[in-house]
Structures are given as C-alpha cells and as structure tokens.
PDB file as gemmi writes it, atoms N, CA and C in Angstrom:
CRYST1    1.000    1.000    1.000  90.00  90.00  90.00 P 1                      
ATOM      1  N   UNK A   1     101.148 115.629 126.053  1.00  0.00           N  
ATOM      2  CA  UNK A   1      99.754 116.520 125.721  1.00  0.00           C  
ATOM      3  C   UNK A   1      99.814 116.762 123.990  1.00  0.00           C  
ATOM      4  N   UNK A   2     100.655 116.947 123.728  1.00  0.00           N  
ATOM      5  CA  UNK A   2     100.527 117.485 122.191  1.00  0.00           C  
ATOM      6  C   UNK A   2      99.768 116.231 121.223  1.00  0.00           C  
ATOM      7  N   UNK A   3      99.951 115.042 121.983  1.00  0.00           N  
ATOM      8  CA  UNK A   3      99.521 113.974 121.136  1.00  0.00           C  
ATOM      9  C   UNK A   3      97.813 114.087 121.269  1.00  0.00           C  
ATOM     10  N   UNK A   4      97.611 114.308 122.614  1.00  0.00           N  
ATOM     11  CA  UNK A   4      96.182 114.200 122.745  1.00  0.00           C  
ATOM     12  C   UNK A   4      95.408 115.532 122.059  1.00  0.00           C  
ATOM     13  N   UNK A   5      96.178 116.436 121.866  1.00  0.00           N  
ATOM     14  CA  UNK A   5      95.684 117.823 121.495  1.00  0.00           C  
ATOM     15  C   UNK A   5      95.193 117.279 119.834  1.00  0.00           C  
ATOM     16  N   UNK A   6      96.397 116.909 119.040  1.00  0.00           N  
ATOM     17  CA  UNK A   6      96.354 116.331 117.661  1.00  0.00           C  
ATOM     18  C   UNK A   6      94.997 115.515 117.874  1.00  0.00           C  
ATOM     19  N   UNK A   7      94.996 114.579 118.638  1.00  0.00           N  
ATOM     20  CA  UNK A   7      93.797 113.634 118.402  1.00  0.00           C  
ATOM     21  C   UNK A   7      92.580 114.353 118.292  1.00  0.00           C  
ATOM     22  N   UNK A   8      92.394 115.564 119.493  1.00  0.00           N  
ATOM     23  CA  UNK A   8      91.020 115.982 119.632  1.00  0.00           C  
ATOM     24  C   UNK A   8      90.591 116.937 118.348  1.00  0.00           C  
ATOM     25  N   UNK A   9      91.714 117.676 117.878  1.00  0.00           N  
ATOM     26  CA  UNK A   9      91.734 118.531 116.563  1.00  0.00           C  
ATOM     27  C   UNK A   9      91.235 117.672 115.626  1.00  0.00           C  
ATOM     28  N   UNK A  10      91.986 116.477 115.074  1.00  0.00           N  
ATOM     29  CA  UNK A  10      91.577 115.455 113.933  1.00  0.00           C  
ATOM     30  C   UNK A  10      90.152 115.017 114.297  1.00  0.00           C  
ATOM     31  N   UNK A  11      89.587 115.001 115.421  1.00  0.00           N  
ATOM     32  CA  UNK A  11      88.308 114.218 115.694  1.00  0.00           C  
ATOM     33  C   UNK A  11      87.423 115.460 115.305  1.00  0.00           C  
ATOM     34  N   UNK A  12      87.525 116.478 115.748  1.00  0.00           N  
ATOM     35  CA  UNK A  12      86.530 117.983 115.650  1.00  0.00           C  
ATOM     36  C   UNK A  12      86.409 118.072 114.093  1.00  0.00           C  
ATOM     37  N   UNK A  13      87.799 118.076 113.292  1.00  0.00           N  
ATOM     38  CA  UNK A  13      87.735 118.391 111.625  1.00  0.00           C  
ATOM     39  C   UNK A  13      86.646 117.248 111.232  1.00  0.00           C  
ATOM     40  N   UNK A  14      86.822 115.957 111.509  1.00  0.00           N  
ATOM     41  CA  UNK A  14      86.080 114.702 110.987  1.00  0.00           C  
ATOM     42  C   UNK A  14      84.638 115.001 111.229  1.00  0.00           C  
ATOM     43  N   UNK A  15      84.092 115.381 112.544  1.00  0.00           N  
ATOM     44  CA  UNK A  15      83.092 115.839 112.878  1.00  0.00           C  
ATOM     45  C   UNK A  15      82.225 116.757 112.069  1.00  0.00           C  
ATOM     46  N   UNK A  16      82.983 117.859 111.975  1.00  0.00           N  
ATOM     47  CA  UNK A  16      82.552 118.858 111.133  1.00  0.00           C  
ATOM     48  C   UNK A  16      82.408 118.667 109.458  1.00  0.00           C  
ATOM     49  N   UNK A  17      83.177 117.701 109.131  1.00  0.00           N  
ATOM     50  CA  UNK A  17      83.433 117.143 107.396  1.00  0.00           C  
ATOM     51  C   UNK A  17      81.753 116.139 107.712  1.00  0.00           C  
ATOM     52  N   UNK A  18      81.786 115.260 108.517  1.00  0.00           N  
ATOM     53  CA  UNK A  18      80.589 114.415 108.326  1.00  0.00           C  
ATOM     54  C   UNK A  18      79.325 115.360 108.628  1.00  0.00           C  
ATOM     55  N   UNK A  19      79.279 116.256 109.494  1.00  0.00           N  
ATOM     56  CA  UNK A  19      77.958 116.870 109.661  1.00  0.00           C  
ATOM     57  C   UNK A  19      77.824 117.731 108.278  1.00  0.00           C  
ATOM     58  N   UNK A  20      78.819 118.334 107.566  1.00  0.00           N  
ATOM     59  CA  UNK A  20      78.428 118.691 106.416  1.00  0.00           C  
ATOM     60  C   UNK A  20      78.315 118.266 105.225  1.00  0.00           C  
ATOM     61  N   UNK A  21      78.820 116.983 105.187  1.00  0.00           N  
ATOM     62  CA  UNK A  21      78.136 115.750 104.052  1.00  0.00           C  
ATOM     63  C   UNK A  21      77.214 115.353 104.056  1.00  0.00           C  
ATOM     64  N   UNK A  22      76.367 115.408 105.590  1.00  0.00           N  
ATOM     65  CA  UNK A  22      74.912 115.003 105.506  1.00  0.00           C  
ATOM     66  C   UNK A  22      73.943 116.057 105.711  1.00  0.00           C  
ATOM     67  N   UNK A  23      74.450 116.930 105.585  1.00  0.00           N  
ATOM     68  CA  UNK A  23      73.582 118.353 105.586  1.00  0.00           C  
ATOM     69  C   UNK A  23      72.423 118.581 104.541  1.00  0.00           C  
ATOM     70  N   UNK A  24      71.181 118.417 105.243  1.00  0.00           N  
ATOM     71  CA  UNK A  24      69.914 118.697 104.379  1.00  0.00           C  
ATOM     72  C   UNK A  24      69.813 119.991 103.807  1.00  0.00           C  
ATOM     73  N   UNK A  25      69.297 120.015 102.326  1.00  0.00           N  
ATOM     74  CA  UNK A  25      69.166 121.103 101.494  1.00  0.00           C  
ATOM     75  C   UNK A  25      67.825 121.892 102.201  1.00  0.00           C  
ATOM     76  N   UNK A  26      68.360 123.111 101.979  1.00  0.00           N  
ATOM     77  CA  UNK A  26      66.721 124.000 102.659  1.00  0.00           C  
ATOM     78  C   UNK A  26      65.901 124.191 101.377  1.00  0.00           C  
ATOM     79  N   UNK A  27      65.952 123.824 100.091  1.00  0.00           N  
ATOM     80  CA  UNK A  27      65.039 124.005  99.030  1.00  0.00           C  
ATOM     81  C   UNK A  27      64.295 122.624  98.949  1.00  0.00           C  
ATOM     82  N   UNK A  28      63.184 122.274  98.169  1.00  0.00           N  
ATOM     83  CA  UNK A  28      62.673 121.241  98.553  1.00  0.00           C  
ATOM     84  C   UNK A  28      63.196 120.764  96.893  1.00  0.00           C  
ATOM     85  N   UNK A  29      62.987 119.150  97.021  1.00  0.00           N  
ATOM     86  CA  UNK A  29      63.187 118.367  95.614  1.00  0.00           C  
ATOM     87  C   UNK A  29      62.924 118.607  94.627  1.00  0.00           C  
ATOM     88  N   UNK A  30      61.775 119.234  94.672  1.00  0.00           N  
ATOM     89  CA  UNK A  30      60.785 119.738  93.683  1.00  0.00           C  
ATOM     90  C   UNK A  30      61.731 121.035  92.922  1.00  0.00           C  
ATOM     91  N   UNK A  31      61.885 122.013  93.974  1.00  0.00           N  
ATOM     92  CA  UNK A  31      62.338 123.358  93.382  1.00  0.00           C  
ATOM     93  C   UNK A  31      63.680 123.083  92.429  1.00  0.00           C  
ATOM     94  N   UNK A  32      64.602 121.845  92.930  1.00  0.00           N  
ATOM     95  CA  UNK A  32      65.733 121.777  92.582  1.00  0.00           C  
ATOM     96  C   UNK A  32      65.339 121.454  91.071  1.00  0.00           C  
ATOM     97  N   UNK A  33      64.314 119.969  90.935  1.00  0.00           N  
ATOM     98  CA  UNK A  33      64.100 119.466  89.804  1.00  0.00           C  
ATOM     99  C   UNK A  33      63.575 120.776  88.499  1.00  0.00           C  
ATOM    100  N   UNK A  34      63.044 121.886  88.945  1.00  0.00           N  
ATOM    101  CA  UNK A  34      62.050 122.563  88.297  1.00  0.00           C  
ATOM    102  C   UNK A  34      63.342 123.582  88.025  1.00  0.00           C  
ATOM    103  N   UNK A  35      64.104 123.875  88.539  1.00  0.00           N  
ATOM    104  CA  UNK A  35      65.584 124.467  88.160  1.00  0.00           C  
ATOM    105  C   UNK A  35      66.012 123.860  86.938  1.00  0.00           C  
ATOM    106  N   UNK A  36      66.291 122.452  87.095  1.00  0.00           N  
ATOM    107  CA  UNK A  36      66.762 122.037  86.252  1.00  0.00           C  
ATOM    108  C   UNK A  36      65.784 122.023  84.800  1.00  0.00           C  
ATOM    109  N   UNK A  37      64.909 121.334  85.040  1.00  0.00           N  
ATOM    110  CA  UNK A  37      64.120 121.467  84.086  1.00  0.00           C  
ATOM    111  C   UNK A  37      63.819 122.948  83.281  1.00  0.00           C  
ATOM    112  N   UNK A  38      63.709 124.062  83.784  1.00  0.00           N  
ATOM    113  CA  UNK A  38      63.662 125.460  83.164  1.00  0.00           C  
ATOM    114  C   UNK A  38      65.014 125.664  82.382  1.00  0.00           C  
ATOM    115  N   UNK A  39      66.311 125.132  83.194  1.00  0.00           N  
ATOM    116  CA  UNK A  39      67.455 125.966  82.507  1.00  0.00           C  
ATOM    117  C   UNK A  39      67.777 124.946  81.273  1.00  0.00           C  
ATOM    118  N   UNK A  40      67.608 123.950  81.125  1.00  0.00           N  
ATOM    119  CA  UNK A  40      67.722 122.592  80.036  1.00  0.00           C  
ATOM    120  C   UNK A  40      66.797 122.461  79.077  1.00  0.00           C  
ATOM    121  N   UNK A  41      65.513 123.081  78.962  1.00  0.00           N  
ATOM    122  CA  UNK A  41      64.359 123.124  78.077  1.00  0.00           C  
ATOM    123  C   UNK A  41      64.545 124.052  77.103  1.00  0.00           C  
ATOM    124  N   UNK A  42      64.374 123.423  75.817  1.00  0.00           N  
ATOM    125  CA  UNK A  42      64.584 123.967  74.664  1.00  0.00           C  
ATOM    126  C   UNK A  42      63.131 123.986  73.894  1.00  0.00           C  
ATOM    127  N   UNK A  43      62.989 124.618  72.388  1.00  0.00           N  
ATOM    128  CA  UNK A  43      62.156 124.192  71.790  1.00  0.00           C  
ATOM    129  C   UNK A  43      61.835 122.771  71.363  1.00  0.00           C  
ATOM    130  N   UNK A  44      62.680 121.907  70.997  1.00  0.00           N  
ATOM    131  CA  UNK A  44      62.876 120.571  70.921  1.00  0.00           C  
ATOM    132  C   UNK A  44      62.934 119.917  72.088  1.00  0.00           C  
ATOM    133  N   UNK A  45      62.260 118.962  72.187  1.00  0.00           N  
ATOM    134  CA  UNK A  45      62.309 117.953  73.428  1.00  0.00           C  
ATOM    135  C   UNK A  45      61.603 118.247  74.666  1.00  0.00           C  
ATOM    136  N   UNK A  46      61.754 117.180  75.497  1.00  0.00           N  
ATOM    137  CA  UNK A  46      61.440 117.556  76.370  1.00  0.00           C  
ATOM    138  C   UNK A  46      62.562 116.632  77.692  1.00  0.00           C  
ATOM    139  N   UNK A  47      62.683 117.693  78.945  1.00  0.00           N  
ATOM    140  CA  UNK A  47      63.742 117.057  79.564  1.00  0.00           C  
ATOM    141  C   UNK A  47      63.226 115.815  80.558  1.00  0.00           C  
ATOM    142  N   UNK A  48      63.916 114.691  80.498  1.00  0.00           N  
ATOM    143  CA  UNK A  48      63.406 113.801  81.439  1.00  0.00           C  
ATOM    144  C   UNK A  48      64.374 113.468  82.730  1.00  0.00           C  
ATOM    145  N   UNK A  49      64.266 113.654  83.922  1.00  0.00           N  
ATOM    146  CA  UNK A  49      64.893 113.309  84.998  1.00  0.00           C  
ATOM    147  C   UNK A  49      65.086 111.751  85.297  1.00  0.00           C  
ATOM    148  N   UNK A  50      66.536 111.334  84.815  1.00  0.00           N  
ATOM    149  CA  UNK A  50      66.989 110.042  85.270  1.00  0.00           C  
ATOM    150  C   UNK A  50      67.107 109.752  86.506  1.00  0.00           C  
ATOM    151  N   UNK A  51      68.152 110.417  87.592  1.00  0.00           N  
ATOM    152  CA  UNK A  51      67.964 110.504  88.708  1.00  0.00           C  
ATOM    153  C   UNK A  51      68.600 111.508  89.828  1.00  0.00           C  
ATOM    154  N   UNK A  52      68.287 111.677  90.926  1.00  0.00           N  
ATOM    155  CA  UNK A  52      68.481 113.083  91.796  1.00  0.00           C  
ATOM    156  C   UNK A  52      68.636 112.055  93.060  1.00  0.00           C  
ATOM    157  N   UNK A  53      69.971 112.762  93.569  1.00  0.00           N  
ATOM    158  CA  UNK A  53      70.710 112.366  95.003  1.00  0.00           C  
ATOM    159  C   UNK A  53      71.388 113.470  95.717  1.00  0.00           C  
ATOM    160  N   UNK A  54      71.444 113.618  96.758  1.00  0.00           N  
ATOM    161  CA  UNK A  54      71.815 114.601  97.925  1.00  0.00           C  
ATOM    162  C   UNK A  54      73.240 114.366  98.099  1.00  0.00           C  
ATOM    163  N   UNK A  55      74.188 115.677  98.122  1.00  0.00           N  
ATOM    164  CA  UNK A  55      75.524 115.457  98.684  1.00  0.00           C  
ATOM    165  C   UNK A  55      76.115 116.881  98.943  1.00  0.00           C  
ATOM    166  N   UNK A  56      76.610 116.660 100.064  1.00  0.00           N  
ATOM    167  CA  UNK A  56      76.993 118.019 100.686  1.00  0.00           C  
ATOM    168  C   UNK A  56      75.979 118.933 100.736  1.00  0.00           C  
ATOM    169  N   UNK A  57      74.777 118.758 100.830  1.00  0.00           N  
ATOM    170  CA  UNK A  57      73.638 119.794 100.931  1.00  0.00           C  
ATOM    171  C   UNK A  57      73.204 120.288  99.776  1.00  0.00           C  
ATOM    172  N   UNK A  58      73.753 119.637  98.749  1.00  0.00           N  
ATOM    173  CA  UNK A  58      73.097 119.889  97.418  1.00  0.00           C  
ATOM    174  C   UNK A  58      72.620 119.039  96.774  1.00  0.00           C  
ATOM    175  N   UNK A  59      71.772 119.043  95.523  1.00  0.00           N  
ATOM    176  CA  UNK A  59      71.450 118.191  94.550  1.00  0.00           C  
ATOM    177  C   UNK A  59      72.064 117.967  93.491  1.00  0.00           C  
ATOM    178  N   UNK A  60      71.905 116.695  93.304  1.00  0.00           N  
ATOM    179  CA  UNK A  60      73.101 115.962  91.983  1.00  0.00           C  
ATOM    180  C   UNK A  60      71.881 115.561  90.863  1.00  0.00           C  
ATOM    181  N   UNK A  61      71.500 116.221  89.808  1.00  0.00           N  
ATOM    182  CA  UNK A  61      70.483 115.850  89.276  1.00  0.00           C  
ATOM    183  C   UNK A  61      71.072 115.424  87.628  1.00  0.00           C  
ATOM    184  N   UNK A  62      70.647 114.272  87.096  1.00  0.00           N  
ATOM    185  CA  UNK A  62      70.979 113.818  86.380  1.00  0.00           C  
ATOM    186  C   UNK A  62      69.686 113.840  85.337  1.00  0.00           C  
ATOM    187  N   UNK A  63      69.855 114.226  83.625  1.00  0.00           N  
ATOM    188  CA  UNK A  63      68.809 114.342  83.060  1.00  0.00           C  
ATOM    189  C   UNK A  63      68.840 114.010  81.541  1.00  0.00           C  
ATOM    190  N   UNK A  64      68.221 114.168  80.758  1.00  0.00           N  
ATOM    191  CA  UNK A  64      68.206 113.435  79.250  1.00  0.00           C  
ATOM    192  C   UNK A  64      66.978 114.354  78.457  1.00  0.00           C  
ATOM    193  N   UNK A  65      67.458 114.512  77.597  1.00  0.00           N  
ATOM    194  CA  UNK A  65      66.504 115.298  76.177  1.00  0.00           C  
ATOM    195  C   UNK A  65      66.857 114.384  74.955  1.00  0.00           C  
ATOM    196  N   UNK A  66      65.782 113.096  74.712  1.00  0.00           N  
ATOM    197  CA  UNK A  66      66.532 112.309  73.584  1.00  0.00           C  
ATOM    198  C   UNK A  66      66.244 113.275  72.386  1.00  0.00           C  
ATOM    199  N   UNK A  67      65.177 113.893  71.970  1.00  0.00           N  
ATOM    200  CA  UNK A  67      64.843 114.571  70.705  1.00  0.00           C  
ATOM    201  C   UNK A  67      65.759 115.489  70.824  1.00  0.00           C  
ATOM    202  N   UNK A  68      66.668 116.260  71.521  1.00  0.00           N  
ATOM    203  CA  UNK A  68      67.526 117.371  71.002  1.00  0.00           C  
ATOM    204  C   UNK A  68      68.957 116.301  71.394  1.00  0.00           C  
ATOM    205  N   UNK A  69      69.022 115.354  71.587  1.00  0.00           N  
ATOM    206  CA  UNK A  69      70.239 114.656  71.549  1.00  0.00           C  
ATOM    207  C   UNK A  69      71.357 115.078  72.750  1.00  0.00           C  
ATOM    208  N   UNK A  70      70.600 115.625  74.180  1.00  0.00           N  
ATOM    209  CA  UNK A  70      71.406 116.125  74.859  1.00  0.00           C  
ATOM    210  C   UNK A  70      71.051 115.300  76.387  1.00  0.00           C  
ATOM    211  N   UNK A  71      72.350 114.751  77.179  1.00  0.00           N  
ATOM    212  CA  UNK A  71      72.411 114.466  78.542  1.00  0.00           C  
ATOM    213  C   UNK A  71      73.397 115.133  79.164  1.00  0.00           C  
ATOM    214  N   UNK A  72      72.621 115.234  80.573  1.00  0.00           N  
ATOM    215  CA  UNK A  72      73.473 116.134  81.335  1.00  0.00           C  
ATOM    216  C   UNK A  72      73.667 115.500  82.730  1.00  0.00           C  
ATOM    217  N   UNK A  73      74.492 116.303  83.694  1.00  0.00           N  
ATOM    218  CA  UNK A  73      74.220 116.067  85.316  1.00  0.00           C  
ATOM    219  C   UNK A  73      74.504 117.352  85.756  1.00  0.00           C  
ATOM    220  N   UNK A  74      73.526 118.194  86.475  1.00  0.00           N  
ATOM    221  CA  UNK A  74      73.639 119.291  87.461  1.00  0.00           C  
ATOM    222  C   UNK A  74      73.774 119.271  88.482  1.00  0.00           C  
ATOM    223  N   UNK A  75      74.813 120.060  88.895  1.00  0.00           N  
ATOM    224  CA  UNK A  75      74.471 120.072  90.439  1.00  0.00           C  
ATOM    225  C   UNK A  75      73.923 121.654  91.091  1.00  0.00           C  
ATOM    226  N   UNK A  76      73.101 121.078  91.959  1.00  0.00           N  
ATOM    227  CA  UNK A  76      72.077 122.588  92.001  1.00  0.00           C  
ATOM    228  C   UNK A  76      72.490 122.811  93.707  1.00  0.00           C  
ATOM    229  N   UNK A  77      72.467 124.207  93.847  1.00  0.00           N  
ATOM    230  CA  UNK A  77      72.624 124.601  95.143  1.00  0.00           C  
ATOM    231  C   UNK A  77      71.522 124.334  96.328  1.00  0.00           C  
ATOM    232  N   UNK A  78      71.553 123.795  97.243  1.00  0.00           N  
ATOM    233  CA  UNK A  78      70.543 123.578  97.923  1.00  0.00           C  
ATOM    234  C   UNK A  78      70.168 124.644  99.179  1.00  0.00           C  
ATOM    235  N   UNK A  79      70.601 125.612  98.616  1.00  0.00           N  
ATOM    236  CA  UNK A  79      69.948 126.785  99.331  1.00  0.00           C  
ATOM    237  C   UNK A  79      69.435 128.115  98.594  1.00  0.00           C  
ATOM    238  N   UNK A  80      69.949 128.161  97.138  1.00  0.00           N  
ATOM    239  CA  UNK A  80      69.485 129.058  96.420  1.00  0.00           C  
ATOM    240  C   UNK A  80      68.884 128.489  95.148  1.00  0.00           C  
ATOM    241  N   UNK A  81      68.800 127.547  94.920  1.00  0.00           N  
ATOM    242  CA  UNK A  81      68.348 126.623  93.701  1.00  0.00           C  
ATOM    243  C   UNK A  81      69.311 126.952  92.556  1.00  0.00           C  
ATOM    244  N   UNK A  82      70.013 127.423  92.537  1.00  0.00           N  
ATOM    245  CA  UNK A  82      70.837 128.151  91.399  1.00  0.00           C  
ATOM    246  C   UNK A  82      72.107 126.723  90.956  1.00  0.00           C  
ATOM    247  N   UNK A  83      72.235 126.440  89.642  1.00  0.00           N  
ATOM    248  CA  UNK A  83      73.404 125.413  89.289  1.00  0.00           C  
ATOM    249  C   UNK A  83      74.597 126.143  89.497  1.00  0.00           C  
ATOM    250  N   UNK A  84      75.273 125.336  90.529  1.00  0.00           N  
ATOM    251  CA  UNK A  84      76.601 125.259  90.784  1.00  0.00           C  
ATOM    252  C   UNK A  84      77.307 124.790  89.349  1.00  0.00           C  
ATOM    253  N   UNK A  85      77.223 123.613  88.964  1.00  0.00           N  
ATOM    254  CA  UNK A  85      77.983 122.983  87.982  1.00  0.00           C  
ATOM    255  C   UNK A  85      77.108 122.074  87.147  1.00  0.00           C  
ATOM    256  N   UNK A  86      77.114 122.488  85.696  1.00  0.00           N  
ATOM    257  CA  UNK A  86      76.256 121.500  84.915  1.00  0.00           C  
ATOM    258  C   UNK A  86      77.255 120.842  83.979  1.00  0.00           C  
ATOM    259  N   UNK A  87      77.119 119.924  83.567  1.00  0.00           N  
ATOM    260  CA  UNK A  87      77.761 119.206  82.275  1.00  0.00           C  
ATOM    261  C   UNK A  87      76.908 118.834  81.389  1.00  0.00           C  
ATOM    262  N   UNK A  88      76.890 118.877  79.985  1.00  0.00           N  
ATOM    263  CA  UNK A  88      76.129 118.736  79.171  1.00  0.00           C  
ATOM    264  C   UNK A  88      77.068 117.725  77.860  1.00  0.00           C  
ATOM    265  N   UNK A  89      76.417 116.630  77.549  1.00  0.00           N  
ATOM    266  CA  UNK A  89      76.686 115.916  76.465  1.00  0.00           C  
ATOM    267  C   UNK A  89      75.847 115.610  75.129  1.00  0.00           C  
ATOM    268  N   UNK A  90      76.207 115.850  73.898  1.00  0.00           N  
ATOM    269  CA  UNK A  90      76.033 115.540  72.998  1.00  0.00           C  
ATOM    270  C   UNK A  90      75.988 114.770  72.117  1.00  0.00           C  
ATOM    271  N   UNK A  91      75.183 114.051  71.540  1.00  0.00           N  
ATOM    272  CA  UNK A  91      74.997 112.643  70.604  1.00  0.00           C  
ATOM    273  C   UNK A  91      76.158 112.851  69.876  1.00  0.00           C  
TER     274      UNK A  91                                                      
END                                                                             
C-alpha cells in the first residue's frame, strides 16, 4: 500500500512539474520584446533581439547593443512583463 501511494504521489508531482514547464505566458511575445527594448535602450545605439524562447511560462530574451558594447539576457515574467532576472555583459 505504501509503495503504491508513493508511486501515485511521485507521478502527481511529475505531472504538475510538466504542466508548469509547458505553461503558456499570458502576455504576447511583442509585449515581452518591447519591455526588454525599453529597459535596455540608451542614448547610444539600438537594441537588437538575438533570440527569444519560452520556459516555465516566461520569456528568455537575448539581446545586443553593438554601439554601446552591451549584450545580455533577460527573463521576462509571462504574466506581468516585468524583468525577473537580467544579465548584462560589457565588451
């Protein structure tokens, strides 16, 4: 009985994790891109989007500003369009 209950519990956890991993963001891709562009735009240069992907209901956006010598990755919340985590590297 304990073994069956443990297996059912582990399967339930795996299903929940799988559903969370494949969750669709509530905001559009354009909203996420615009959030990153506004946040990383400066007087010098233009922000170019290198790639965008979805993970755990959020957007992972890689960007670059060659003229300002910056490059980074932002994780944008799929519900609020706010940056959860941002990483920037300078030349």
